[in-house]
N, C-alpha and C positions, 0 to 999 in steps of 0.2 A: 248365374246372376245376369240379368238383362238390363242394359242401360240404354235409354232413349234420349235423343236431343230434340228440341223443338225451338222454333223462333222464326222471325221473319226471313224471307229470302235475302241472301247476301250477308247474313249475320256471321257466317263462318262455321256452320255446323259440321260440314264435311272435313274442313281443315282441322278443327279441334278433335273430332272423332279419330282421325288418323294419328294426331299427335298423342292423344291419350292412350290409344292402343299400343303405340310404339313404346311409350314410357312403361306401361304395364308389362309388356313383353320383356323389356330390359330387366324387370324384377322377377323374371322367370314364371310369369303367369301366362297361361294359355288363353289367347284372346281371339275370338271370331269377330272380325270386322265386317259389317254389312253396310255397304254404301249405296246411296241412291244414284251415284255417278252422274252428276250434273253434266249436261252436254258440253258446257264451256269449260269444264275442268279436265285436268290431265292427271293421271295417276303418277305418283312419285317414281314408280318402276319404269316409266317411259323416259329413259335417259337421253334419247335422241330427240331434239326439237325439230319437228317437221315444219314445212312451210305453212303459212296461214291457210292456204287453200286445202292442203292435205289434212290439216287438223280438222277443218270444218267437215270434210268428207268422212273422216274417222269418227267424229262425234255423232254425225247423222246416222252412220251405219250402226254404231253402238246403240243408239237410241231405238233403232228399229229392230235389231236382232236380239237384244237382251230380253225384252218382254216375251218374244216368241219362244226363246229357249227356256225361259222359266215356266211358261204356260205348258210347254211340252213335258217338262219335268213334273208338273202337277198332274198331268194326264196319266203318267206312269205311277203315280202315287194316289190312286182313286179314293182311298179311305177318307182323306181330308177335304176332298173337293166340295162336298155339300156344306161342310162347316165354313170353309174359306169363302165360298161364293155367298153363303147365307149371311155371313158377317158383313160383307161388302154391300149386299142388297139392303140389309137393315139400316146401315148407316146412311145410304143414299135416300132411303125412304124418310128418315128423320130430317136430313138436311139436303134436300134435292137441289142439284145445280140448276141454273136457269136455262141451260140448253142441253140437248140430247148428246152432242159430241162430248161435252165435259163429263156427262154422266157415264158414258161408255168408257172414256179414258180412265176415270177414277174407279169404275167397277173392276176393270182388269188389273189396275194397279193395286187396289186394296185386296183383291183376291190373291194376288202374288205375295203381297206383304203378309197376309194372314198365314199363307203357306210357309213362308220363310220364318215368321215369328214362332209358330207352334212347333215347327221342326227343330228349331234351335233351343226352344224352352226345355227340351228333354235332355240337353247335354249339361254336363257339370261345370264347365268352365265359363269364363266371362264372355258375354256377347254384347257388342257395341253397335247400335243402329244410329247412323247419322240423322235419320228421321224415320218415324214409324207411325203408329196409330194416332198419337196426339197431334202430330203435324198434319196427318190426313184429315182429321176432324177440323183443324184450322182451315185447310183448303176447301173443304165442303162448305163451311160457314161463309167463307169468302165468296165462293162461286154462287151460293144461293142468296147472298145478300142479307143473311139473318145472323145476328150475333146474340141470340137469345140464350140466357143462362140456363133456363130449364131444358131446352133442347140439347144444348151442349153437354149438360150434366147427364141427360139420358143417353146420349151417344157414348160418353165416356164409360158409362156402366156396362156397355155392350162389348167393350174391347178389353183384352187382357192387360193386367197392370204390371209394368216393369218394376224392378227393384229400385232404380233411381231414374228420375227425370231431370234433365238438365235444360234449363231455359237459357238460350243465348240471344243477346241483343247487342245493338250498336247504335250510335247517333244517326239520326235521319240522313244527314249529309254524307256520312261514310257509307251507309247502306245504298243511297242513290248512286254514289260513285261506283261501287262494286257492281250494282245491277246494270248500269250502263256499259261497263267494261264487259260484263257477261254477254250482254246483248250484242255488242260489237264482235265478240269472238264467235258467235253462232252464225250459221248460214241462214238463208231465207226460210228453209224448212224448220229450223230450230226456232226462229223468231215467231213463226206461226203457232208453235206449240207453247210458247212462253207467254206469261201474263205481261202486260205492259208495266213500266216502272211504277206509275202512280198506283195501279191496283195492287202491286206487290207491297208497296209501302203501307197501303191501307190495312194490311194484315196485322200491323202492330196493335191496333185496337182490339182485334179478335184475340190475339195472343194474351193481352191483358185480361180479357174476360176468362179465357181458358185457365190462366194462372190462378185467378181468384176461385174458380170452381174447383180446381185441383186442390188448392189449399183448404177449402171448405170440406173436402172429402178426406183430408188428412194425408194426402199423397206426399211422398218425399221428393220435393222439388228444390234443385240447386240453381240459383240465378247467377249468370256470368255475363260480363260485358266484354266484347272483343274490340275495345277501343284502340289498343295498340299491342305490339308484341310483348311489352313488359307486363301489361295487365293480363294478357293471355297466358304467359308463362306462369304467373302467380296463380291463375285460376286452375291450370293443369296440375300444379303441385298440390293445391287444395283438394281437387277432385281425386287425385291419385291417393292421397292419405285416407280420404273417406272410403273410397272403393276397396282399398287394401284392408281397412278395418272391418268392413262388412264381409269381405271375402273370407277373412280369417275367422270371423264369428260363424259364418255358414259352414266352414270347414270343420270347426270344433263341434258344431251341432250334428254334422254328418258322421263324424268319427266316433263320438261318444256312444250312440246307441249300438253301433257295430261292436265296440269293445265290450259293452255290457252283455250283448248277446253271446259273444265269444266266451266270456267268463262263465256265463250260465251253462253254455254247452260243455265246457271243460269240466265244470263241477258235476254235471250229470254223468259224464263218462267215467269220472272217478268213482261215483257211487255204484255204477254197474260193474266196473272192473277194478276191484280193490287190489 
């Protein structure tokens, strides 16, 4: 089962993805958590709080080295390179960013995303992406300045469909506060790579269009507001119940054919060896 989050920057996608994965693991489900690793965020495993300067250096290093490491990994798995690169190129053709630098950044990002998505789609347990293809299409629409439903619909048809899509949102004032805090935590290099606060906030209208298109396609979308900790806790509980229900249904669907096949096989052996 693959679960994707999408929503405007600062809505709390990574935070909720981590929380949800932890809750599911507590219930003995195997969960593969795939994070975008925002440069201004720190993993919960980092128990020591470094100075602000060291944190900025760490975030910048991570942002530079992680894509390179993943691209090297792709090279050593050549079978999927044409698929992954082709998916990224097709999306950029449909919704071309306004400048070459953004196109190149998104090309390498979506190629790596495709590689990660398809590699994990082959595994049986739960996979949680804090952001994936739907969020990437939102970024493309934002950077090319076109929120056309037909183009967005076409782009969605080209990407794999997750089992559950989770839309996360928050009030504009709260989003603005979080984005400014994120901006302050990043160094100069990080700030050059990030969109300004106003542009990031404008993505909300594109998210609305995306959501309507997804609904028209009959996709399973759960909407959540990260207004405060109480509402977030309630949302996680709701999500947990839904995911567990789907996981159990999938488990039964997987086990039943195997049992039927085993019974047929046993019956056949009895017929040949009375």
